[in-house]
N, C-alpha and C positions, 0 to 999 in steps of 0.2 A: 463783437463780442468784448465788453468788458473785462478789463484785464485784474485777475483777483478773484472773479467768479467764475464757476464753474456752471454751465448749461447741466450737466448731468448728475447736480447733487442738487436736492429742493432741502428744502427745512422742511421735516417732518408735521405733520400737523398733530396735537396731542395723541389725538386718536390715535394715527397712524403708530403714534412712537411709539403709545402703547403695545398697538399688536405687534410692532415689529420685537419689542422686551418677550411679550406673553410669545411668542413662537419663538424666541431662542432661550429662555426659559421651559419650554419645551423640549424642544431640541437636546438638550442639557439631559433631562429626564428622561428620553428617550435610547439618548446614548449608553446613558448611565445603567440602563437597564438590558439593554442587546447589545452593543456592540463588539465590545472584547470580547464575548464567550470562549473564542479558540486562546485568545492569550491566559485565562483565566483555568488552561487546561488542567494544570498539578494542583488546583484546587478540586475540580471534577473525576478527576480520576480514581479518586477511591470510591464516588458516588457511581459511577460505572460499573467499578467491581462489584459493590453489594450491591447490584442490579442485575449481578450475571450478565452482563452487554459482554460478547463474544465468548462467553463462559461455557462454551461446547467445545472449546479447545483444548480445555482441562480433562486429564486423565487422575486420578488418586494417587497416581504415583508421581507426579510433577507438581504438585501445589505446591506450596508455601505461603506463609502468613507476612501480610504488610505492617506497616507499624499500627494501621489502626484496627487490628485484628479483622482482615477480609481478606478470603483465601481467593488466593490469584494463584497462575502458572504463567509460565516464559513464552507460551505460545499467547494464553491470553495478553499480558502486558504487550507483545509483539505487534497483534493487535491493534492495540487502542494508540500503540506509539507513532504505529506508522498511520492510522487514520486522524492522529496530531498533525505528523508530519505533511502528510498530503494536504491537508487543510489549509497550515500554516505560508507553505510555497506554493501555494492554489492564489490564496488570497496576494501574494507579491506579484503573482505573476498576472495577474487576474487585472490590476488597481490601472494597467494601461487602456484596459478594454471599457472599465470604469469610468474612468474621467472623459474617455472621445464621445462615451453614452451620455455624460454631463453636459460634454461642450455640445451634442446634438439636440440634445431633450431638454436640457435644463433640468433644477435641482427638485425641482417638485417631482417632476417624472422620476430622478434615480430615488428622491424618497420615496414615492409611492411604490415603485418598482422593488426595490430592495427589502421593504417594509415588509410588502408580499410576499416576497423570496426567506423571507427570514419567517414568518410568520408558518407558512408552508414546510420549511424546514423544523419546525420545532414540531408542530402534527408529525411529519414522516418519521424524524426522532421518537419521540413518546411512543407512536404505536410499534416502531421496530421488532421490539420484542414477541408481535404479533404474525410475523412475517419469517418464512423457513431461511431467504438471501440476506446477504448482510445490507442493508440500508442504513444502518447505524453510521457512517461514511460516507456517504453521499449527501445524507443529511447534515449530519457533521460539517462539512466541505460549505453545501449550501447556505447553512447558517452563517460561517463566515464570512461566505462572501457578499454575502446578504448584511450584515451587521458592517463589513468596510464599505458597500453601498453605501448605506445610511451616513454614515461619518463621513463621506464624502460630499454624500447630498447637503449635508447641514454647514461646510465650509464658503459657501456662498451669503451666509447671513453676517459673516466679518466685514461684509460691502455695506449693507443696511445703513450700519451707523457707522461713519466712517472715524469719530474720532475715538470712540471706542474698539475699534478690529483688533488689536492684540488682544485686548482682556476676554474680547467674545471669543476667538482662536486660543487662547491660552484655556477657557473654560470649557468650553466644545472636546479641546483634546485631552484635558484630565479629565473627564465625563469619559472618554471614549477609553484613555486607561484605568482609569478606576474600579471599569465593569467587569474589568477582570479578575475584581477581588471577587 
């Protein structure tokens, strides 16, 4: 082995170099649109109240008006806050499992599996009003876990262009954080 050369890092061809950057841009877009949904809960909560999520918990005597003139009640607020607390807690707990799955199966599996989980949970969340049981909470939890898995899966992109690893890591992390807006 020559000193100063690394066998596992190859100089990318123009096509592969463009393909890598295209994948990184798409990953940033995906993270911007999906990954941080649970961290944007405060912005989402008024929409959930106006959509009458957990509205069956309210009676006429316990309602109050929020800043956005949406009617809510303490029981509804408690259920919504519990949904958020459960999702954010489980995302932190499941992070170890997601990291292990990525180590075993790779980032492509992580991105695909997390994308499917996130998509199914969005579908489930959207149709929760048509179901008598509480499916909002598990849908929100799965949405949060899927978003976290998408983020984990894209972190491997930082190794694909070694000289730009810090920039790529910063861009991916920023898009994940900004998706909560």
